[in-house]
MOPAC internal coordinates of N, CA, C and O (Angstrom, degrees):
PM7 1SCF
backbone

  N    0.0000 0     0.00 0     0.00 0    0    0    0
  C    1.5265 1     0.00 0     0.00 0    1    0    0
  C    1.5442 1   106.69 1     0.00 0    2    1    0
  O    1.2310 1   121.00 1   137.31 1    3    2    1
  N    1.3746 1   115.69 1   -42.69 1    3    2    1
  C    1.4693 1   118.13 1  -178.41 1    5    3    2
  C    1.5326 1   113.43 1   -56.82 1    6    5    3
  O    1.2310 1   122.08 1   136.58 1    7    6    5
  N    1.2966 1   113.62 1   -43.42 1    7    6    5
  C    1.5305 1   118.18 1  -179.48 1    9    7    6
  C    1.5103 1   108.70 1   -60.40 1   10    9    7
  O    1.2310 1   119.75 1   139.65 1   11   10    9
  N    1.3464 1   118.07 1   -40.35 1   11   10    9
  C    1.5184 1   120.46 1  -171.52 1   13   11   10
  C    1.6162 1   101.60 1   -74.74 1   14   13   11
  O    1.2310 1   117.26 1   143.89 1   15   14   13
  N    1.3455 1   122.82 1   -36.11 1   15   14   13
  C    1.4084 1   120.29 1   179.68 1   17   15   14
  C    1.5440 1   112.60 1   -73.72 1   18   17   15
  O    1.2310 1   120.94 1   151.84 1   19   18   17
  N    1.2433 1   115.81 1   -28.16 1   19   18   17
  C    1.5168 1   120.73 1   168.85 1   21   19   18
  C    1.4277 1   112.56 1   -63.67 1   22   21   19
  O    1.2310 1   121.26 1   134.95 1   23   22   21
  N    1.3122 1   115.19 1   -45.05 1   23   22   21
  C    1.5031 1   119.88 1  -178.47 1   25   23   22
  C    1.5513 1   109.87 1   -66.88 1   26   25   23
  O    1.2310 1   118.41 1   143.51 1   27   26   25
  N    1.2169 1   120.63 1   -36.49 1   27   26   25
  C    1.4598 1   126.35 1   177.44 1   29   27   26
  C    1.5872 1   110.48 1   -65.27 1   30   29   27
  O    1.2310 1   123.33 1   139.25 1   31   30   29
  N    1.3506 1   111.23 1   -40.75 1   31   30   29
  C    1.5266 1   113.46 1   177.75 1   33   31   30
  C    1.5024 1   111.55 1   -71.71 1   34   33   31
  O    1.2310 1   119.47 1   148.45 1   35   34   33
  N    1.3041 1   118.61 1   -31.55 1   35   34   33
  C    1.4370 1   124.01 1  -178.82 1   37   35   34
  C    1.5245 1   106.86 1   -68.47 1   38   37   35
  O    1.2310 1   120.71 1   140.72 1   39   38   37
  N    1.3235 1   116.24 1   -39.28 1   39   38   37
  C    1.4941 1   122.63 1  -175.96 1   41   39   38
  C    1.6412 1   105.85 1   -69.70 1   42   41   39
  O    1.2310 1   121.74 1   138.91 1   43   42   41
  N    1.3300 1   114.27 1   -41.09 1   43   42   41
  C    1.4361 1   116.83 1   178.14 1   45   43   42
  C    1.5309 1   111.70 1   -62.96 1   46   45   43
  O    1.2310 1   121.49 1   139.38 1   47   46   45
  N    1.3317 1   114.75 1   -40.62 1   47   46   45
  C    1.4689 1   119.89 1   178.48 1   49   47   46
  C    1.5250 1   116.09 1   -62.39 1   50   49   47
  O    1.2310 1   122.81 1   155.61 1   51   50   49
  N    1.3360 1   112.22 1   -24.39 1   51   50   49
  C    1.4861 1   116.60 1  -173.78 1   53   51   50
  C    1.5298 1   108.95 1   -93.01 1   54   53   51
  O    1.2310 1   118.90 1  -174.74 1   55   54   53
  N    1.2980 1   119.70 1     5.26 1   55   54   53
  C    1.4922 1   122.29 1  -178.80 1   57   55   54
  C    1.5100 1   104.47 1   -69.97 1   58   57   55
  O    1.2310 1   122.33 1   -46.98 1   59   58   57
  N    1.2934 1   113.15 1   133.02 1   59   58   57
  C    1.4711 1   122.53 1   175.27 1   61   59   58
  C    1.5375 1   110.67 1   -87.56 1   62   61   59
  O    1.2310 1   122.53 1   -91.19 1   63   62   61
  N    1.3636 1   112.77 1    88.81 1   63   62   61
  C    1.4484 1   115.70 1  -177.46 1   65   63   62
  C    1.4704 1   111.86 1   -73.08 1   66   65   63
  O    1.2310 1   118.35 1   -44.16 1   67   66   65
  N    1.3371 1   120.75 1   135.84 1   67   66   65
  C    1.4841 1   122.64 1  -179.43 1   69   67   66
  C    1.4629 1   114.89 1   -72.53 1   70   69   67
  O    1.2310 1   121.14 1   -36.07 1   71   70   69
  N    1.3362 1   115.42 1   143.93 1   71   70   69
  C    1.4362 1   119.03 1   175.28 1   73   71   70
  C    1.5512 1   115.77 1    59.33 1   74   73   71
  O    1.2310 1   122.47 1    43.31 1   75   74   73
  N    1.3259 1   112.87 1  -136.69 1   75   74   73
  C    1.4625 1   114.93 1   174.82 1   77   75   74
  C    1.4700 1   119.32 1   -89.87 1   78   77   75
  O    1.2310 1   121.88 1  -166.54 1   79   78   77
  N    1.4313 1   114.00 1    13.46 1   79   78   77
  C    1.4862 1   122.23 1   179.56 1   81   79   78
  C    1.6195 1   105.26 1   -63.23 1   82   81   79
  O    1.2310 1   122.42 1   -37.27 1   83   82   81
  N    1.3579 1   112.96 1   142.73 1   83   82   81
  C    1.4129 1   120.71 1   176.83 1   85   83   82
  C    1.5715 1   107.47 1  -116.17 1   86   85   83
  O    1.2310 1   122.77 1   -18.00 1   87   86   85
  N    1.2916 1   112.29 1   162.00 1   87   86   85
  C    1.4549 1   122.84 1   178.84 1   89   87   86
  C    1.5186 1   111.17 1  -113.44 1   90   89   87
  O    1.2310 1   117.90 1   -49.41 1   91   90   89
  N    1.2443 1   121.61 1   130.59 1   91   90   89
  C    1.4887 1   125.65 1  -179.17 1   93   91   90
  C    1.5544 1   105.53 1  -106.29 1   94   93   91
  O    1.2310 1   120.08 1   -56.74 1   95   94   93
  N    1.3124 1   117.45 1   123.26 1   95   94   93
  C    1.4424 1   124.78 1   173.11 1   97   95   94
  C    1.5073 1   107.92 1  -117.73 1   98   97   95
  O    1.2310 1   120.96 1   -61.14 1   99   98   97
  N    1.3000 1   115.77 1   118.86 1   99   98   97
  C    1.4068 1   126.80 1  -177.99 1  101   99   98
  C    1.6469 1   110.44 1   -93.34 1  102  101   99
  O    1.2310 1   121.52 1   -73.36 1  103  102  101
  N    1.2204 1   114.70 1   106.64 1  103  102  101
  C    1.4799 1   118.80 1  -176.88 1  105  103  102
  C    1.4683 1   110.00 1   -77.89 1  106  105  103
  O    1.2310 1   122.22 1     0.28 1  107  106  105
  N    1.3855 1   113.36 1  -179.72 1  107  106  105
  C    1.4775 1   121.62 1   175.99 1  109  107  106
  C    1.5475 1   105.92 1   -76.28 1  110  109  107
  O    1.2310 1   120.92 1   -57.77 1  111  110  109
  N    1.2758 1   115.84 1   122.23 1  111  110  109
  C    1.3625 1   121.73 1  -175.67 1  113  111  110
  C    1.6212 1   110.70 1   -72.78 1  114  113  111
  O    1.2310 1   121.76 1   163.06 1  115  114  113
  N    1.3653 1   114.23 1   -16.94 1  115  114  113
  C    1.4867 1   115.48 1  -178.52 1  117  115  114
  C    1.5420 1   106.28 1   -97.12 1  118  117  115
  O    1.2310 1   117.94 1  -171.26 1  119  118  117
  N    1.2856 1   121.53 1     8.74 1  119  118  117
  C    1.5223 1   123.18 1  -179.91 1  121  119  118
  C    1.5079 1   110.40 1  -134.45 1  122  121  119
  O    1.2310 1   121.04 1  -105.16 1  123  122  121
  N    1.2627 1   115.63 1    74.84 1  123  122  121
  C    1.5517 1   120.05 1   179.47 1  125  123  122
  C    1.6116 1   109.47 1   -60.15 1  126  125  123
  O    1.2310 1   122.22 1   145.17 1  127  126  125
  N    1.3333 1   113.35 1   -34.83 1  127  126  125
  C    1.5098 1   112.50 1  -179.14 1  129  127  126
  C    1.6233 1   108.90 1   -64.47 1  130  129  127
  O    1.2310 1   122.19 1   137.71 1  131  130  129
  N    1.2914 1   113.42 1   -42.29 1  131  130  129
  C    1.4435 1   120.89 1   176.91 1  133  131  130
  C    1.5975 1   114.83 1   -56.43 1  134  133  131
  O    1.2310 1   124.30 1   141.22 1  135  134  133
  N    1.4243 1   109.35 1   -38.78 1  135  134  133
  C    1.4788 1   112.47 1   179.30 1  137  135  134
  C    1.5129 1   107.98 1   -69.50 1  138  137  135
  O    1.2310 1   119.78 1   137.07 1  139  138  137
  N    1.3167 1   118.03 1   -42.93 1  139  138  137
  C    1.5024 1   119.86 1   178.96 1  141  139  138
  C    1.5551 1   113.12 1   -61.79 1  142  141  139
  O    1.2310 1   121.11 1   144.37 1  143  142  141
  N    1.3382 1   115.49 1   -35.63 1  143  142  141
  C    1.4996 1   122.16 1   176.04 1  145  143  142
  C    1.5361 1   110.80 1   -63.98 1  146  145  143
  O    1.2310 1   120.24 1   136.71 1  147  146  145
  N    1.3378 1   117.15 1   -43.29 1  147  146  145
  C    1.3789 1   117.38 1   178.18 1  149  147  146
  C    1.5028 1   114.21 1   -68.15 1  150  149  147
  O    1.2310 1   120.43 1   141.97 1  151  150  149
  N    1.3344 1   116.78 1   -38.03 1  151  150  149
  C    1.4429 1   122.27 1   178.91 1  153  151  150
  C    1.5446 1   109.94 1   -61.42 1  154  153  151
  O    1.2310 1   120.78 1   137.22 1  155  154  153
  N    1.2886 1   116.10 1   -42.78 1  155  154  153
  C    1.5049 1   119.59 1   178.63 1  157  155  154
  C    1.5025 1   112.74 1   -63.34 1  158  157  155
  O    1.2310 1   120.20 1   154.14 1  159  158  157
  N    1.3615 1   117.22 1   -25.86 1  159  158  157
  C    1.5489 1   120.78 1   179.37 1  161  159  158
  C    1.4173 1   111.29 1   -85.02 1  162  161  159
  O    1.2310 1   117.51 1   164.87 1  163  162  161
  N    1.3399 1   122.34 1   -15.13 1  163  162  161
  C    1.5037 1   123.21 1  -171.86 1  165  163  162
  C    1.4362 1   104.56 1  -111.90 1  166  165  163
  O    1.2310 1   120.04 1   -66.83 1  167  166  165
  N    1.3757 1   117.53 1   113.17 1  167  166  165
  C    1.4449 1   122.91 1   175.13 1  169  167  166
  C    1.4759 1   111.80 1   -57.36 1  170  169  167
  O    1.2310 1   119.04 1   -50.64 1  171  170  169
  N    1.3616 1   119.44 1   129.36 1  171  170  169
  C    1.4439 1   123.16 1   174.68 1  173  171  170
  C    1.6223 1   111.21 1    80.16 1  174  173  171
  O    1.2310 1   120.04 1  -170.11 1  175  174  173
  N    1.3014 1   117.52 1     9.89 1  175  174  173
  C    1.4194 1   117.28 1   179.92 1  177  175  174
  C    1.4902 1   111.66 1   -75.01 1  178  177  175
  O    1.2310 1   121.02 1   -28.69 1  179  178  177
  N    1.2403 1   115.66 1   151.31 1  179  178  177
  C    1.5598 1   121.66 1   174.31 1  181  179  178
  C    1.5446 1   106.84 1  -121.08 1  182  181  179
  O    1.2310 1   120.61 1   -35.09 1  183  182  181
  N    1.2633 1   116.44 1   144.91 1  183  182  181
  C    1.4961 1   118.57 1   173.95 1  185  183  182
  C    1.5188 1   108.93 1  -108.67 1  186  185  183
  O    1.2310 1   119.67 1   -24.16 1  187  186  185
  N    1.3143 1   118.23 1   155.84 1  187  186  185
  C    1.4766 1   121.85 1   178.30 1  189  187  186
  C    1.5638 1    99.96 1  -137.65 1  190  189  187
  O    1.2310 1   125.47 1   -18.56 1  191  190  189
  N    1.3187 1   107.10 1   161.44 1  191  190  189
  C    1.4994 1   118.59 1  -178.39 1  193  191  190
  C    1.5642 1   111.60 1   -77.00 1  194  193  191
  O    1.2310 1   119.84 1   -20.63 1  195  194  193
  N    1.2664 1   117.91 1   159.37 1  195  194  193
  C    1.4870 1   118.31 1   176.93 1  197  195  194
  C    1.5007 1   111.66 1   -54.79 1  198  197  195
  O    1.2310 1   119.99 1   -34.32 1  199  198  197
  N    1.3569 1   117.63 1   145.68 1  199  198  197
  C    1.4262 1   122.71 1   177.68 1  201  199  198
  C    1.5283 1   111.28 1  -146.44 1  202  201  199
  O    1.2310 1   121.79 1   -17.26 1  203  202  201
  N    1.3046 1   114.18 1   162.74 1  203  202  201
  C    1.4546 1   115.60 1   179.63 1  205  203  202
  C    1.4813 1   110.26 1   -74.89 1  206  205  203
  O    1.2310 1   119.70 1   -34.21 1  207  206  205
  N    1.2111 1   118.17 1   145.79 1  207  206  205
  C    1.5622 1   124.36 1  -175.11 1  209  207  206
  C    1.5548 1   106.55 1   -64.64 1  210  209  207
  O    1.2310 1   117.08 1   141.47 1  211  210  209
  N    1.2682 1   123.16 1   -38.53 1  211  210  209
  C    1.4644 1   125.39 1   176.97 1  213  211  210
  C    1.4761 1   109.57 1   -59.12 1  214  213  211
  O    1.2310 1   119.96 1   135.56 1  215  214  213
  N    1.2861 1   117.67 1   -44.44 1  215  214  213
  C    1.5806 1   122.84 1   178.44 1  217  215  214
  C    1.4775 1   107.49 1   -59.80 1  218  217  215
  O    1.2310 1   119.91 1   137.95 1  219  218  217
  N    1.3440 1   117.79 1   -42.05 1  219  218  217
  C    1.4127 1   119.12 1  -175.74 1  221  219  218
  C    1.5371 1   114.89 1   -66.25 1  222  221  219
  O    1.2310 1   123.01 1   134.85 1  223  222  221
  N    1.4042 1   111.84 1   -45.15 1  223  222  221
  C    1.3687 1   115.14 1  -179.59 1  225  223  222
  C    1.4270 1   114.31 1   -73.28 1  226  225  223
  O    1.2310 1   119.00 1   147.41 1  227  226  225
  N    1.3111 1   119.51 1   -32.59 1  227  226  225
  C    1.4930 1   123.88 1   166.94 1  229  227  226
  C    1.5855 1   113.95 1   -53.68 1  230  229  227
  O    1.2310 1   122.33 1   131.94 1  231  230  229
  N    1.3652 1   113.14 1   -48.06 1  231  230  229
  C    1.4606 1   115.64 1   174.73 1  233  231  230
  C    1.4171 1   113.66 1   -63.32 1  234  233  231
  O    1.2310 1   116.11 1   146.79 1  235  234  233
  N    1.3093 1   125.00 1   -33.21 1  235  234  233
  C    1.4427 1   126.60 1  -178.80 1  237  235  234
  C    1.4465 1   110.40 1   -74.11 1  238  237  235
  O    1.2310 1   117.34 1   157.16 1  239  238  237
  N    1.2869 1   122.67 1   -22.84 1  239  238  237
  C    1.4965 1   123.34 1   178.08 1  241  239  238
  C    1.5197 1   111.75 1   -87.20 1  242  241  239
  O    1.2310 1   118.39 1   172.11 1  243  242  241
  N    1.3680 1   120.67 1    -7.89 1  243  242  241
  C    1.4912 1   119.66 1   177.64 1  245  243  242
  C    1.5266 1   110.76 1   -67.26 1  246  245  243
  O    1.2310 1   120.31 1   -36.13 1  247  246  245
  N    1.3614 1   117.02 1   143.87 1  247  246  245
  C    1.4076 1   119.30 1   176.77 1  249  247  246
  C    1.5046 1   114.63 1   -69.67 1  250  249  247
  O    1.2310 1   120.10 1   180.00 1  251  250  249

């Protein structure tokens, strides 16, 4: 299952977002090493610390 999840995240990271659009890839919160590995493989990727889903969705709704 991990290999399939990694492949899906890699595919998401490869999306050519138009203009200033950004792509958010949510990694496995229980695998910080895997998060860093993905970030190293994706040019321009940024990593963030774990957060509560409610906080994330509230942030996404802000104007």
